N, C-alpha and C positions, 0 to 999 in steps of 0.2 A: 483501665488501660492507659489513661493519661498519666497517672502516677508512674506506671511502668516505663513509659516513654521518657518521663522526666528523670527517673532514677538511672535509666540505661540509654542515654541519648545515642550512644555509638551503634545500637542495634535498631533504633527507631527508623521506620520506613514502611513502604507498602508491603514488603515481605512480612514484617512483623504483624501488620494488620491482618493479612491473609492467614498467617499461621494462628493467630489468636482466634480468628473466626472459626477456623477448623477445630481448634481446641475446645471451644464452647460447645460445638456440636458433639464432639467426642465425649465430653464430660456429661452431657445430657443423655448419652447412650444412643444417639441418632447415628448409628454406624454407617448406614448407606450414604447419607449426606456428608458425613465426616470424611468418609473414604474418598468421595468425589472431590471434596475441598482440598484434602491433602494431595491428591493426584494433580489437581490444577496447580497447587503450590509448587510441586516439583517440576512441573512443565514451565511455569512462569518465572520461577526463581532458582535455577539450578546452581547459581553461585552463592546463594544465601548461606549464612552461617547456621541457619535453622534447617538446612536441607536434610542433614542426617537425622535430626529429630523428627522431621516429617516422614521419613522412611521408617523410622522406628515405630511411630504411631500406625502407619499402614501395616506394618508387620503385626502389631498387637491385634488390629481389626481382622486381618486375614487369619491369624491363629484362632481367633474366636470362631470364625466361620468354619475352619477346618475341623474344629472340635465339636461342630454341630449346631452352632448358632443359627437360628432361623431367620429367613427374610421373607418379605411379602412377595407374592407372585400374582400378577394381574390384579392387585389390590384386594384380593379375596382370600387366597390360599396362603398358608405359611409353610414353607419348605425349608429343609436344611441348606445352608448356603455354601456347600462344598465347592461348587463350580465358581462362585464369586471369590471364595478364598484363594482358589488356584490362580485365578486371573490377577488378583492383587499381588500375590507372591511373584508371579512371572514378571509383572511390571516392575516390581522391586528389583528383581535380578537384572532386568534389562537396563534399569536406570542407575544401579548402584556402582557400576564400573568395577573398580578393584576393592571397594569397601567390603568388609567381611559380611555385612548383612545380605549381600547378593548371594553368596554361597548358602548362608543360613536359610534364606527363603527358598532356594532351590531344593535343599535337603528336606525342608518342611513339606514341600509338595510331594516329593518322592515317598517320604514316610507316611503321609496321609493316604496316598494310593495303596500302599502295602497294608495298612491297618484296615482299609475297606475291602481288601481282597481283589483290588484291581491291579493284578500283578503285571500285566502287559503294559499298562500305563506307567506303573512304577518302574519297570525295566527301562522304558524309553527315557524317563526322567533321570534315572541313575546313569544311563548311557550319555546323556547330555552333560551331566556333572563330570563324568570321567573324561570326556573330551575337553572340557573347559579347564578342569583342575586335575590333570592326570598324575601329579606327583604327590609325595608326602602322604600323610594320614588320610587325606580326602581321597586321593587316587586309589589307595589301598581299600578303603571302606566302600567306595563306588564299585570296584571290581567284584568284591565279595557280594555286595548287594545285587549286582546284575546276575550273578550266579544263583543266588537265593531266589530271586524273582523268576528266573527262567525255570527253575526246578519246581517252584510252587505253581507255575502256570500250567504244568502238565496235568491233564484231567483224567488220565487213566488209559488202559490198553485199547479202548474203543476209539480213541482219538489220535490225531497226528502226534508223532514222537519227536518232532523237530525241537521242541523246547528241551527235551532231555538231552539231545545232542549238544545244544548250546550250553546247557547247564554244565555238562561234563567238560566242555572246553574251557569255560570260565573257571570252574573249580580247579582244573588242571593247571591253568595259567597262574591262578592265585598260589597254588602249592609251589610252583617253580619260582615265582617272584618273591614270595613271603614265606619260606619254609618254616621259620620258627613259629610264626603266628599260625600257620596252617596245622602244625603238629601239636602245639601246646594249647591253643585257644579255640580253634575252630573244629578240630578233628575232620579235616578234609577227606581223609581216607574213608571214613565212615560214610560221608556224603557220596563219594564216588562209588563205593560198594553198593549203596542203595540204588544209585542210578543204573549200575550194571544189572542189578536184579530186575529193576523195572523195565529196562530195555530188553532183557531176555524174555521176561514175561510177556511183553508186548508181542513179540514174534511168536512165543509159545501159544498165546491166545488165538492167533490167526490159524496156527496149525490145528488147535483144538476145534475151531469152527469147521475147518475142512473135514476133520475126522467125523464130526457129528453129522455132516451132510453126506457122508459116504465117500468122499474124495480122498481116499487113503494116500494115493501117490502125492498129491499136493501137500497133504498134512505132513508126510514124512520129509518132504523138502524143507519145510519150516522147522520141524524138529531137528533135522540134521544141521541147519543153520545155527540153531540155538546151541547145540552141543559144540559145534566148531568155534563159534564166536565168543561164547560165554561159558566155557567148560566148568568153571568153579561155582556157578550159580545154582540155586535151588531149581530154577526153571530148566536147567540143562539136565538135572537128575530126573525131573518129571518127563522131559522130552524123551530121554533115553528109555524110561519105563513105558512111555506111550508107544514107542517103536517096537518094543519087545512083547507088548500085550497082544493077545489074540482077540479077535472079535467075539462078542458075547451074545450071538444070536439076536441081534437087533436091539438088545437092552443097552442102557447107558453103560459105558465102559467103567469097569471097576478100578482101573489102574490109578486114576488120579483124583477122583471125585472128592473124597474126604480131605486129602492133602490140599487140593486147590482151594476149597472152601475155607480152610484154616489159614492159608497164606494170602488170600486175596486182599484182606484188609490191610495187611502190612505192605504188600507189593503195590497196591493202588495208591 
């Protein structure tokens, strides 16, 4: 360390001492202590020429945690450090200002949530990114990611369909704002058609429930809604067939059973 200070007197000082101390911990693989040391450095020396380097090191540590690096819990257990990685990345974004690493850290968190199937959390993070960086490639990718996460968050016809409504809105907005990308790279029309099918089947499944319980009047109301609102969908054809089918003496209706079973995997 003394030789380094002698060779580079222009950077010698308490900030260099603090950075080297953190580097030693990092090189020894002591990530929790290193992360705390780098964080303290960014708080104590925001004007240091080593500030960017400290953020870069924090990003490396957080990336390891988001990839599944384990940490000690209560001094006994070893658990994956996803939450720790998210916290470090969020602090990087907060402190980076206009530095590119701030956006890079935010995207890393959003992508980590998606990979782990935490689509609601991923959507929230992409929404934050969209608000802070609304233009250019980042704004475009964030909008598309919001649509993708909302669509992926839909759990099927037994659950609330608000995520489908949001996904449709975001995909539609994306198609309007970026028509070339939507048509050539994303095939937004295919996504929107799938959402239409899922939305129609959601209402059809409610009608199917009422029909099974003998409430034919309520069932027909839902079937009529499907036919009126989504006339080009498979669910609309099924609903029309259901309204035309006559009761089968208490047995399960013949009209849609086989078709439904074949289509459910795709529609869900």
